[in-house]
LUMDREN-383580 format. One record per residue: residue number from 1; x, y, z of N, C-alpha, C in turn. Coordinates in steps of 0.1 Angstrom, whole numbers. Example, Ala and Ser with C-alpha at 12.3 -4.5 7.8 and 13.67 -1.06 7.14 Angstrom:
2
- 1,132,-57,78,123,-45,78,132,-33,78
- 2,128,-22,71,137,-11,71,129,0,79
//
This chain:
469
- 1,6,-11,1,0,2,-2,10,10,-1
- 2,5,25,-9,13,33,-6,13,40,1
- 3,16,56,7,16,63,14,10,76,10
- 4,1,75,19,-15,87,17,-7,99,25
- 5,-12,112,18,-10,125,22,-12,129,35
- 6,-18,120,43,-24,124,53,-14,114,63
- 7,-8,123,73,3,118,87,-6,110,91
- 8,-16,113,95,-23,105,108,-26,94,101
- 9,-31,88,90,-35,79,82,-25,73,83
- 10,-12,75,80,5,72,74,4,62,95
- 11,5,69,102,10,67,117,0,55,121
- 12,-15,55,118,-21,47,127,-21,34,118
- 13,-14,34,104,-12,25,99,-2,12,108
- 14,12,26,105,24,16,110,23,14,125
- 15,18,24,132,19,18,148,10,4,146
- 16,-2,0,144,-6,-14,138,1,-21,135
- 17,7,-22,123,18,-29,114,32,-35,121
- 18,38,-27,130,51,-21,136,50,-29,150
- 19,36,-24,158,33,-31,171,39,-24,180
- 20,36,-7,177,50,0,187,48,-1,201
- 21,34,-2,205,28,-3,217,37,-16,224
- 22,38,-24,223,46,-39,224,64,-39,227
- 23,71,-31,213,84,-32,206,89,-15,215
- 24,95,-22,225,99,-6,232,112,-4,225
- 25,118,-15,212,133,-4,209,127,1,194
- 26,112,4,189,107,8,181,106,21,182
- 27,114,31,181,110,46,188,106,55,174
- 28,92,60,185,89,73,172,90,84,181
- 29,88,97,172,93,114,177,77,120,171
- 30,71,127,170,61,133,163,70,146,168
- 31,74,157,155,81,171,149,69,178,144
- 32,80,190,147,72,203,142,80,204,134
- 33,82,204,117,89,208,105,82,220,99
- 34,87,228,95,80,241,90,69,244,90
- 35,63,244,100,46,247,103,38,231,97
- 36,49,223,96,35,212,95,41,200,103
- 37,36,192,108,36,182,115,41,168,112
- 38,54,161,118,61,153,110,66,139,120
- 39,66,127,117,72,117,129,83,109,124
- 40,90,107,134,102,101,130,105,88,134
- 41,106,81,125,108,62,131,119,62,131
- 42,129,51,148,142,43,145,137,34,151
- 43,150,27,151,151,11,158,164,15,170
- 44,159,17,183,170,21,192,184,10,192
- 45,193,16,194,203,9,190,215,10,179
- 46,202,11,168,208,14,156,210,29,147
- 47,203,40,159,205,47,152,218,60,154
- 48,223,64,150,236,76,153,232,84,155
- 49,233,86,173,231,97,177,230,109,170
- 50,246,112,171,253,125,164,248,130,153
- 51,244,118,144,237,127,131,227,127,131
- 52,218,123,138,202,124,138,199,142,145
- 53,206,141,155,206,154,162,215,168,153
- 54,224,163,144,229,173,135,213,174,125
- 55,209,165,123,192,165,107,183,173,117
- 56,181,170,129,166,174,140,172,192,141
- 57,188,195,143,188,210,147,187,218,126
- 58,187,210,119,186,219,106,168,220,107
- 59,163,207,107,148,206,109,140,219,118
- 60,146,223,126,139,234,137,145,245,132
- 61,150,247,122,152,261,115,144,265,107
- 62,135,255,100,133,257,85,118,266,90
- 63,116,274,84,104,282,83,93,276,73
- 64,79,280,78,68,275,69,66,280,54
- 65,76,292,50,69,300,35,85,289,30
- 66,94,280,36,104,275,27,103,261,28
- 67,92,256,29,89,241,27,90,238,13
- 68,95,231,6,93,224,-6,75,218,-7
- 69,74,224,-19,62,211,-27,60,196,-25
- 70,75,188,-24,71,172,-25,86,172,-17
- 71,87,158,-12,100,151,-5,106,150,-10
- 72,112,151,-22,122,150,-35,127,170,-30
- 73,123,176,-36,127,186,-29,133,192,-16
- 74,126,184,-6,126,186,10,145,181,14
- 75,143,167,6,154,161,8,170,170,2
- 76,168,171,-8,174,183,-17,181,194,-11
- 77,174,199,2,173,214,5,179,211,19
- 78,172,201,29,175,201,43,176,185,46
- 79,186,181,40,189,167,43,204,167,39
- 80,212,172,48,228,168,44,236,164,50
- 81,230,156,55,240,146,63,234,129,53
- 82,246,122,55,242,107,52,235,101,38
- 83,231,93,36,224,85,23,212,92,24
- 84,202,94,16,187,97,14,181,91,7
- 85,170,87,6,159,75,-3,148,83,-1
- 86,137,78,-12,127,80,-10,116,68,-12
- 87,106,65,-6,103,53,-5,86,57,-6
- 88,81,50,-14,64,49,-17,53,43,-14
- 89,59,28,-8,55,20,-3,55,19,14
- 90,46,11,20,46,13,36,53,2,42
- 91,55,-9,33,58,-23,34,72,-22,31
- 92,78,-14,19,92,-10,19,98,-3,31
- 93,90,10,37,94,16,49,96,6,59
- 94,86,-3,58,87,-11,70,104,-21,71
- 95,106,-29,60,114,-33,61,128,-26,60
- 96,127,-13,60,140,-7,59,143,-3,70
- 97,133,4,77,133,7,93,138,-5,102
- 98,132,-17,100,138,-27,110,155,-31,101
- 99,159,-26,94,174,-27,88,182,-19,95
- 100,173,-8,105,183,0,105,181,16,106
- 101,171,18,93,173,30,86,164,41,92
- 102,167,48,92,159,62,107,146,65,93
- 103,134,70,93,123,69,87,113,84,89
- 104,109,89,79,108,107,84,94,104,77
- 105,85,108,81,71,113,76,67,127,79
- 106,60,132,65,58,145,72,44,147,63
- 107,36,152,70,26,154,65,22,164,54
- 108,17,159,43,14,166,28,20,157,19
- 109,29,151,24,42,144,16,33,127,17
- 110,32,124,4,32,111,-1,38,100,1
- 111,50,106,4,67,97,1,73,96,17
- 112,75,88,17,87,87,31,100,85,29
- 113,107,95,37,121,97,36,127,91,46
- 114,136,81,39,145,73,48,159,75,49
- 115,165,78,57,177,87,62,184,76,68
- 116,199,70,62,202,61,63,217,65,76
- 117,213,70,87,220,71,101,223,58,108
- 118,226,48,104,226,34,113,241,36,116
- 119,242,30,129,255,24,136,252,7,136
- 120,262,1,136,258,-12,142,265,-19,153
- 121,260,-24,162,264,-35,174,277,-42,164
- 122,285,-41,166,298,-50,159,305,-51,167
- 123,317,-62,166,333,-63,173,340,-63,161
- 124,353,-56,166,364,-52,160,370,-57,153
- 125,377,-54,144,384,-61,129,394,-70,138
- 126,394,-83,137,408,-88,143,408,-101,136
- 127,424,-107,140,426,-123,132,417,-129,134
- 128,412,-138,124,401,-152,125,408,-160,134
- 129,397,-171,140,406,-181,146,410,-192,141
- 130,396,-191,128,401,-205,117,413,-200,114
- 131,410,-190,105,421,-191,94,438,-182,95
- 132,441,-188,101,454,-180,108,464,-188,101
- 133,473,-172,100,485,-176,88,497,-173,94
- 134,511,-176,93,518,-172,102,529,-160,95
- 135,527,-153,80,528,-142,80,517,-138,70
- 136,513,-124,71,507,-118,65,496,-107,73
- 137,485,-103,68,478,-96,73,466,-100,84
- 138,464,-97,93,455,-99,107,444,-93,111
- 139,436,-89,99,426,-82,98,412,-96,89
- 140,401,-101,93,395,-110,91,378,-105,89
- 141,367,-109,85,354,-101,83,354,-105,96
- 142,342,-100,101,330,-98,108,318,-104,107
- 143,305,-96,115,295,-100,112,287,-88,106
- 144,290,-79,103,284,-68,97,286,-68,79
- 145,280,-66,72,279,-67,59,286,-59,53
- 146,285,-44,58,286,-32,47,309,-35,54
- 147,312,-36,68,323,-36,73,334,-47,64
- 148,324,-57,60,335,-65,52,331,-68,36
- 149,325,-57,32,323,-49,19,337,-44,16
- 150,335,-36,28,351,-24,25,363,-31,25
- 151,360,-43,31,382,-48,31,381,-55,23
- 152,372,-59,16,371,-64,4,380,-51,-11
- 153,370,-41,-9,372,-28,-16,385,-24,-13
- 154,389,-22,2,401,-19,4,411,-25,-4
- 155,412,-36,-12,420,-46,-13,421,-41,-32
- 156,409,-40,-35,408,-40,-51,402,-26,-50
- 157,411,-19,-57,406,-4,-59,407,-1,-75
- 158,395,-11,-76,391,-16,-94,377,-8,-96
- 159,371,3,-106,361,1,-106,350,-7,-113
- 160,359,-16,-116,353,-33,-124,351,-42,-115
- 161,353,-37,-102,348,-45,-88,333,-40,-89
- 162,320,-53,-89,310,-51,-90,307,-58,-71
- 163,300,-54,-66,290,-57,-51,276,-56,-53
- 164,269,-62,-57,254,-63,-56,249,-67,-44
- 165,239,-60,-41,230,-61,-28,217,-74,-31
- 166,214,-79,-28,200,-89,-27,196,-94,-12
- 167,185,-96,-13,176,-100,2,169,-112,2
- 168,168,-117,11,163,-132,11,161,-136,23
- 169,148,-140,21,138,-142,36,126,-140,40
- 170,115,-145,38,105,-136,38,98,-134,54
- 171,106,-136,69,108,-130,77,122,-122,82
- 172,132,-127,80,146,-121,84,151,-108,73
- 173,149,-112,61,148,-102,52,166,-98,48
- 174,172,-114,50,187,-110,51,190,-108,39
- 175,204,-93,40,211,-89,29,220,-100,27
- 176,225,-103,12,232,-112,5,239,-101,-4
- 177,252,-98,-6,260,-94,-14,266,-98,-22
- 178,271,-95,-35,278,-108,-43,285,-97,-48
- 179,299,-103,-49,313,-97,-58,317,-100,-63
- 180,321,-98,-76,326,-101,-85,336,-90,-95
- 181,344,-97,-102,347,-86,-116,341,-90,-128
- 182,337,-77,-129,331,-74,-147,337,-81,-155
- 183,345,-81,-154,359,-84,-166,362,-96,-168
- 184,359,-102,-156,369,-116,-154,355,-127,-150
- 185,345,-123,-146,335,-133,-143,330,-144,-152
- 186,325,-152,-147,317,-165,-154,302,-163,-157
- 187,299,-151,-168,286,-144,-168,274,-156,-164
- 188,272,-171,-171,263,-179,-170,262,-181,-154
- 189,273,-179,-151,275,-187,-135,269,-175,-126
- 190,268,-168,-131,268,-154,-124,249,-153,-124
- 191,243,-151,-138,230,-149,-137,225,-163,-127
- 192,233,-174,-130,222,-185,-122,226,-184,-108
- 193,233,-176,-105,236,-175,-91,224,-163,-85
- 194,225,-156,-90,216,-146,-91,200,-148,-93
- 195,198,-157,-101,185,-164,-106,179,-172,-95
- 196,184,-179,-86,183,-185,-77,185,-181,-64
- 197,188,-170,-62,188,-165,-48,177,-153,-50
- 198,173,-154,-63,159,-145,-63,149,-154,-58
- 199,149,-165,-62,135,-174,-67,135,-183,-50
- 200,141,-179,-41,144,-185,-26,134,-183,-23
- 201,125,-194,-19,114,-193,-11,115,-197,3
- 202,124,-193,13,130,-195,29,121,-183,32
- 203,117,-191,47,114,-182,58,127,-172,66
- 204,135,-179,61,147,-173,74,157,-179,66
- 205,173,-167,70,185,-174,68,193,-169,78
- 206,186,-177,89,194,-174,107,208,-180,105
- 207,210,-193,94,221,-202,94,233,-194,87
- 208,231,-187,82,236,-176,68,239,-181,60
- 209,255,-184,58,261,-192,48,258,-204,40
- 210,253,-214,55,248,-229,50,236,-228,47
- 211,229,-220,51,217,-223,45,214,-219,32
- 212,220,-209,26,220,-202,14,227,-210,9
- 213,236,-214,12,247,-228,1,235,-241,1
- 214,227,-243,8,214,-254,5,207,-250,-2
- 215,205,-236,-2,193,-234,-7,194,-232,-25
- 216,210,-228,-21,216,-223,-33,220,-237,-48
- 217,222,-241,-39,226,-257,-46,223,-271,-36
- 218,210,-275,-36,209,-285,-33,214,-301,-34
- 219,226,-303,-29,234,-316,-40,228,-325,-28
- 220,233,-341,-38,234,-355,-27,235,-355,-14
- 221,228,-359,-9,232,-357,8,243,-367,14
- 222,244,-379,2,251,-383,4,265,-388,0
- 223,266,-371,-8,283,-371,-9,284,-360,-1
- 224,295,-359,7,298,-353,19,309,-342,17
- 225,315,-344,-1,325,-335,-1,320,-318,0
- 226,323,-308,-1,317,-293,-3,320,-289,-15
- 227,310,-282,-13,309,-277,-28,314,-261,-28
- 228,314,-255,-17,320,-246,-16,330,-239,-7
- 229,341,-233,-7,352,-229,0,348,-215,10
- 230,350,-213,20,340,-206,31,356,-199,39
- 231,357,-189,40,371,-178,42,366,-169,51
- 232,374,-166,62,371,-154,70,386,-146,69
- 233,390,-149,59,401,-138,57,398,-129,42
- 234,400,-113,42,397,-105,27,409,-109,25
- 235,419,-114,25,429,-113,13,424,-125,5
- 236,422,-134,12,419,-146,5,406,-145,-2
- 237,396,-137,-1,385,-132,-3,390,-124,-15
- 238,397,-117,-15,405,-107,-27,407,-111,-37
- 239,419,-120,-35,422,-127,-43,416,-136,-53
- 240,406,-146,-48,393,-156,-53,387,-143,-64
- 241,384,-129,-60,375,-125,-69,383,-119,-81
- 242,397,-117,-80,409,-113,-92,407,-124,-99
- 243,403,-139,-92,407,-149,-105,398,-156,-110
- 244,382,-145,-109,376,-145,-116,361,-154,-109
- 245,362,-158,-95,355,-162,-88,344,-154,-83
- 246,333,-159,-76,324,-149,-72,321,-152,-57
- 247,322,-139,-51,319,-140,-35,309,-138,-32
- 248,303,-146,-22,292,-144,-15,288,-140,1
- 249,287,-126,4,290,-123,19,273,-124,21
- 250,269,-128,36,259,-131,42,261,-116,54
- 251,245,-108,56,249,-106,66,250,-111,80
- 252,254,-109,90,254,-116,106,265,-129,101
- 253,273,-130,92,282,-141,92,299,-133,89
- 254,305,-138,95,318,-134,92,328,-138,85
- 255,321,-150,74,330,-159,63,322,-157,50
- 256,329,-157,37,333,-152,24,326,-164,21
- 257,315,-170,13,317,-182,7,322,-178,-11
- 258,331,-186,-14,341,-187,-26,331,-199,-33
- 259,324,-194,-46,323,-203,-57,329,-194,-71
- 260,332,-209,-81,335,-218,-77,348,-223,-70
- 261,343,-240,-66,355,-243,-62,357,-257,-64
- 262,372,-257,-62,378,-272,-66,376,-279,-55
- 263,383,-290,-55,394,-293,-44,404,-286,-42
- 264,411,-286,-50,424,-281,-50,424,-261,-43
- 265,411,-259,-47,406,-246,-44,406,-243,-28
- 266,401,-256,-23,392,-255,-10,410,-260,0
- 267,417,-267,-2,427,-268,0,443,-257,4
- 268,441,-250,-9,449,-240,-13,447,-228,3
- 269,456,-224,6,456,-212,14,466,-201,16
- 270,462,-191,23,469,-180,20,486,-180,18
- 271,487,-190,37,504,-190,36,510,-194,23
- 272,506,-203,16,511,-206,6,516,-194,-6
- 273,513,-181,-2,513,-170,-13,526,-161,-2
- 274,525,-157,10,528,-154,22,545,-156,22
- 275,548,-166,18,565,-172,19,570,-173,6
- 276,582,-174,0,587,-176,-13,582,-188,-20
- 277,586,-191,-32,577,-200,-38,583,-213,-36
- 278,598,-212,-32,597,-234,-30,592,-235,-12
- 279,595,-226,-4,584,-228,10,571,-233,8
- 280,565,-219,-2,550,-223,-8,549,-240,-15
- 281,554,-240,-24,554,-257,-24,555,-262,-17
- 282,561,-262,-5,564,-269,4,554,-273,12
- 283,546,-263,16,536,-267,24,526,-267,14
- 284,522,-263,3,514,-266,-4,510,-279,-4
- 285,522,-291,-9,526,-305,-9,523,-313,3
- 286,529,-306,10,529,-313,26,513,-314,33
- 287,506,-304,29,494,-302,32,484,-313,25
- 288,486,-314,15,483,-329,3,485,-335,8
- 289,501,-339,11,501,-354,12,498,-357,32
- 290,495,-348,39,491,-352,50,475,-356,50
- 291,469,-344,41,452,-351,40,451,-362,33
- 292,460,-366,22,455,-379,17,460,-390,31
- 293,470,-391,36,473,-395,48,462,-399,59
- 294,452,-386,63,447,-385,69,435,-391,67
- 295,431,-400,56,421,-407,49,427,-422,46
- 296,440,-423,47,441,-437,44,452,-445,57
- 297,461,-440,67,463,-442,78,458,-455,82
- 298,449,-454,88,441,-461,97,435,-471,88
- 299,430,-468,80,424,-482,69,439,-492,64
- 300,448,-486,61,457,-492,60,466,-505,68
- 301,464,-492,85,470,-503,92,465,-510,94
- 302,452,-509,95,440,-522,100,442,-532,91
- 303,442,-533,77,443,-540,69,455,-548,70
- 304,465,-540,73,479,-551,75,477,-559,85
- 305,468,-552,100,472,-560,110,463,-578,107
- 306,449,-571,97,446,-583,97,450,-596,83
- 307,460,-587,79,471,-599,68,481,-597,74
- 308,491,-601,83,504,-598,89,514,-607,78
- 309,508,-614,68,516,-616,62,524,-599,48
- 310,514,-596,47,518,-584,38,526,-574,45
- 311,529,-575,58,539,-566,65,550,-571,56
- 312,559,-561,53,574,-562,51,586,-566,63
- 313,594,-567,62,599,-571,75,611,-558,79
- 314,606,-549,72,612,-537,73,600,-525,84
- 315,591,-530,77,580,-524,88,573,-532,101
- 316,580,-543,103,575,-553,117,575,-547,128
- 317,580,-533,131,577,-525,140,564,-519,143
- 318,551,-520,135,541,-517,132,530,-524,142
- 319,535,-543,141,529,-547,145,524,-544,166
- 320,511,-549,166,504,-548,180,509,-557,187
- 321,518,-548,197,531,-559,204,520,-564,219
- 322,512,-555,217,505,-564,233,491,-572,230
- 323,486,-581,240,475,-586,230,460,-578,234
- 324,451,-579,225,443,-575,222,433,-579,229
- 325,421,-570,235,411,-571,246,399,-566,241
- 326,401,-556,227,388,-552,222,395,-553,207
- 327,391,-559,198,392,-559,184,393,-542,177
- 328,407,-548,168,411,-530,164,402,-522,161
- 329,389,-529,150,384,-521,147,371,-513,156
- 330,371,-520,165,360,-513,176,370,-501,183
- 331,383,-502,185,387,-495,190,389,-484,178
- 332,392,-483,168,391,-474,160,378,-469,159
- 333,368,-473,159,360,-463,158,350,-460,171
- 334,353,-463,179,351,-460,199,359,-446,197
- 335,375,-446,191,381,-435,191,375,-423,182
- 336,371,-428,167,364,-413,158,355,-411,169
- 337,347,-414,170,335,-406,179,342,-402,193
- 338,348,-403,204,356,-401,217,361,-391,213
- 339,370,-387,199,376,-380,194,370,-359,191
- 340,356,-366,185,345,-356,181,339,-355,194
- 341,338,-360,206,332,-362,214,338,-350,223
- 342,353,-349,223,363,-342,230,361,-326,225
- 343,359,-327,208,356,-319,203,348,-312,204
- 344,337,-314,204,322,-309,212,324,-302,227
- 345,332,-311,234,332,-304,247,342,-297,247
- 346,352,-295,239,361,-282,239,354,-273,231
- 347,343,-272,226,338,-261,217,328,-251,232
- 348,325,-262,241,315,-256,243,318,-255,263
- 349,335,-257,259,339,-255,273,345,-239,278
- 350,341,-237,289,345,-221,290,358,-219,293
- 351,368,-209,286,379,-211,284,391,-212,299
- 352,383,-206,307,387,-211,322,387,-220,327
- 353,384,-230,316,382,-244,323,388,-261,308
- 354,398,-247,302,401,-256,289,415,-262,290
- 355,420,-256,297,434,-260,303,430,-275,311
- 356,423,-276,323,418,-288,331,414,-301,321
- 357,406,-294,310,401,-301,301,413,-308,290
- 358,416,-302,289,430,-310,284,438,-317,290
- 359,438,-312,302,450,-319,310,435,-339,313
- 360,428,-332,314,417,-347,317,417,-360,304
- 361,415,-349,295,414,-358,280,424,-362,275
- 362,442,-355,279,452,-359,271,460,-365,276
- 363,459,-364,292,465,-378,298,461,-386,310
- 364,447,-384,316,440,-391,327,433,-400,312
- 365,427,-394,300,416,-407,294,427,-413,287
- 366,439,-407,280,447,-411,273,454,-425,279
- 367,459,-423,290,470,-428,294,464,-444,301
- 368,454,-440,310,444,-451,314,435,-462,307
- 369,433,-451,296,428,-462,283,433,-471,285
- 370,449,-468,279,456,-478,272,459,-487,284
- 371,461,-482,299,466,-493,310,452,-499,315
- 372,442,-498,313,430,-507,316,428,-517,306
- 373,435,-514,292,434,-526,283,422,-521,273
- 374,413,-508,271,404,-509,266,414,-505,253
- 375,424,-499,251,432,-495,236,444,-499,237
- 376,450,-499,228,465,-504,221,470,-491,224
- 377,484,-490,226,491,-478,226,491,-476,206
- 378,492,-483,200,495,-483,191,482,-475,178
- 379,467,-481,184,460,-476,183,458,-459,185
- 380,463,-457,198,461,-443,201,465,-435,191
- 381,483,-436,191,491,-431,183,485,-429,167
- 382,482,-438,159,477,-433,146,464,-425,148
- 383,458,-429,158,444,-421,160,447,-406,161
- 384,460,-402,172,462,-389,173,468,-388,163
- 385,476,-391,154,481,-387,143,470,-382,129
- 386,460,-388,128,449,-385,121,438,-371,124
- 387,439,-373,138,430,-362,146,439,-349,141
- 388,454,-350,145,459,-336,139,458,-331,122
- 389,462,-347,119,466,-341,105,450,-337,97
- 390,435,-337,108,424,-334,100,425,-316,99
- 391,434,-310,105,436,-297,109,446,-290,102
- 392,451,-294,94,462,-296,84,458,-288,73
- 393,447,-290,70,436,-277,60,425,-267,67
- 394,421,-258,62,414,-250,75,395,-251,68
- 395,392,-260,62,383,-265,58,378,-277,69
- 396,367,-273,75,359,-282,85,349,-290,76
- 397,346,-288,67,333,-293,60,341,-301,48
- 398,357,-303,46,365,-310,36,370,-322,50
- 399,373,-316,63,377,-327,72,367,-338,81
- 400,354,-334,80,342,-340,83,345,-350,66
- 401,343,-347,57,339,-359,42,348,-367,44
- 402,364,-363,43,379,-372,43,373,-385,59
- 403,366,-376,69,368,-387,83,358,-398,76
- 404,341,-392,70,329,-399,67,340,-413,57
- 405,347,-407,50,348,-418,37,362,-428,45
- 406,366,-421,51,376,-430,66,367,-442,68
- 407,358,-439,80,352,-448,84,342,-457,77
- 408,339,-453,65,331,-465,56,346,-472,50
- 409,359,-466,50,366,-479,43,373,-487,57
- 410,369,-480,67,375,-487,78,366,-500,77
- 411,349,-494,79,338,-507,79,341,-519,70
- 412,348,-516,57,346,-523,49,359,-528,49
- 413,367,-530,54,381,-536,58,377,-546,67
- 414,372,-542,75,372,-551,88,358,-565,89
- 415,351,-561,76,344,-572,75,344,-579,59
- 416,348,-573,51,355,-584,39,369,-579,35
- 417,375,-577,44,390,-578,42,393,-568,34
- 418,408,-575,24,410,-569,11,400,-563,0
- 419,392,-572,2,380,-565,-11,376,-554,-3
- 420,372,-553,5,366,-543,12,369,-533,19
- 421,381,-535,17,390,-523,15,392,-518,2
- 422,393,-523,-9,394,-524,-21,383,-512,-30
- 423,373,-519,-28,356,-513,-26,357,-503,-20
- 424,361,-499,-2,360,-483,2,366,-472,-5
- 425,381,-477,-8,387,-469,-16,381,-466,-31
- 426,378,-473,-42,371,-476,-54,359,-464,-46
- 427,353,-462,-37,341,-454,-35,342,-437,-32
- 428,354,-442,-24,357,-425,-18,363,-418,-37
- 429,371,-428,-41,374,-417,-50,363,-414,-57
- 430,352,-424,-62,343,-424,-76,334,-407,-67
- 431,337,-413,-49,327,-396,-48,331,-386,-49
- 432,344,-384,-51,353,-373,-56,349,-366,-70
- 433,352,-383,-78,357,-377,-90,343,-377,-96
- 434,332,-379,-93,319,-377,-100,310,-364,-91
- 435,318,-361,-85,313,-351,-82,316,-336,-90
- 436,305,-327,-87,308,-316,-95,310,-299,-92
- 437,314,-290,-95,314,-277,-87,301,-271,-88
- 438,297,-262,-82,283,-254,-87,284,-248,-100
- 439,290,-246,-109,294,-240,-123,291,-254,-130
- 440,292,-270,-126,291,-276,-132,300,-288,-137
- 441,312,-277,-137,326,-284,-140,335,-294,-130
- 442,344,-302,-139,353,-313,-126,353,-308,-112
- 443,355,-317,-101,356,-313,-88,371,-314,-86
- 444,379,-320,-92,393,-326,-93,396,-323,-102
- 445,395,-308,-115,401,-302,-125,414,-297,-120
- 446,427,-301,-124,430,-304,-134,434,-320,-136
- 447,431,-328,-124,432,-343,-131,424,-349,-142
- 448,412,-343,-135,400,-347,-150,390,-341,-152
- 449,396,-334,-162,402,-338,-170,414,-332,-170
- 450,425,-339,-177,438,-334,-173,441,-324,-183
- 451,452,-317,-174,459,-305,-181,467,-304,-170
- 452,479,-308,-180,497,-308,-173,504,-291,-172
- 453,496,-282,-175,499,-268,-175,489,-268,-159
- 454,479,-265,-161,476,-263,-149,474,-272,-136
- 455,484,-288,-139,484,-294,-131,497,-289,-122
- 456,504,-284,-133,515,-275,-119,511,-268,-113
- 457,505,-260,-118,501,-246,-110,492,-246,-94
- 458,485,-262,-97,479,-265,-89,490,-273,-72
- 459,497,-276,-81,508,-287,-68,521,-278,-67
- 460,525,-265,-76,536,-260,-76,531,-245,-73
- 461,541,-241,-62,536,-222,-59,544,-217,-70
- 462,542,-212,-80,551,-204,-94,552,-191,-86
- 463,561,-182,-92,560,-167,-93,549,-159,-95
- 464,548,-156,-88,535,-144,-88,534,-133,-101
- 465,526,-134,-111,526,-125,-127,534,-110,-121
- 466,538,-109,-129,546,-95,-131,545,-88,-139
- 467,544,-70,-142,545,-63,-154,559,-58,-154
- 468,564,-60,-165,578,-60,-167,577,-39,-174
- 469,587,-35,-170,586,-23,-171,598,-22,-186
//
């Protein structure tokens, strides 16, 4: 419904729609501007007091004969601070108001004047807890969308950097920013992403990126490998934009969603480029090898324990030295779930109790679990390595995908021995080979389809391109 020129009609409708009597944070003030009655609406906690005070001081000096005939003329003459917009429909005004925009209604005008005098409750920009680097910038994304876009814009001072704003969620009206380079982006993919966001029929995006990712790309539930790369680092996001990727930022989330992403994109990290090429190459190859080892170490060890004749003499030390009270497969599976239990406990433990928890988990449980006969020391050793190796790359989603594949191979190996191991490995390979990026391309390119030049770039960190004078 469009606004009326009768201010009281507009106030009555908005008071009913906004439930002003019961919402203490929806504030309205009745004013007199140039001999006319006006009403200013704003949300307590969002309004910047200094800016509103300056604007109200200007309003108090307006004389009746100086009042323009419409809202457009009024904003040009008397609203010198901040961003200003004109809203014709009351529903649009309500969305803007609940987003923190101050809204002014003046008797005789059929248009609402939206004044962006917002201040955001936000934490300071600091290094993210998850995406830490040994060298490089120490800033990270926060939960405020405009701060995050500014961190990217600060790194890419190019007019071709485009940041489109969209909204999703019938109740949440969550702001979504799509960032890309006009001259480098995959246009068909960009149009597909924008169309899917526009067609979203969801009530809210309170879970931010994950809710949006599931709506944009509803992939098969039984394939755990992630389709998106998430990063809390502005430098990583900016570099991805310059490579032609699309960055999606969601308000209230401190992470950027990078797409399309292959498994090599997900494993790649900022440290690869903050060190010289030889060091960056070493870090990248180490990360890939350790990730592969985290998938295959315990299944191969279980296979060798079930088939001692396959163990060469120079590997005789890997045999279990103590008698088994619990079958190896059960030891490994129990430890897989126990480690997740400790991880969840660590997340929910107050900081002051983190050290006691570490002592209990690492010393008491670890030592006495072996002494009591529940676990063998070899099992504890290999599972400890696998647990640490899972954190060699920053993606939690990829880490859990590797964990699920590892458990699958372990169970099949325990039941069907060598054939079970082979089937488990084949299923894991198929899960990653037949996976597709959101653009419909190979998840493991340049391995499939094979490209030697691109494969070298994925495994070897070459010199950064530069322009010769």
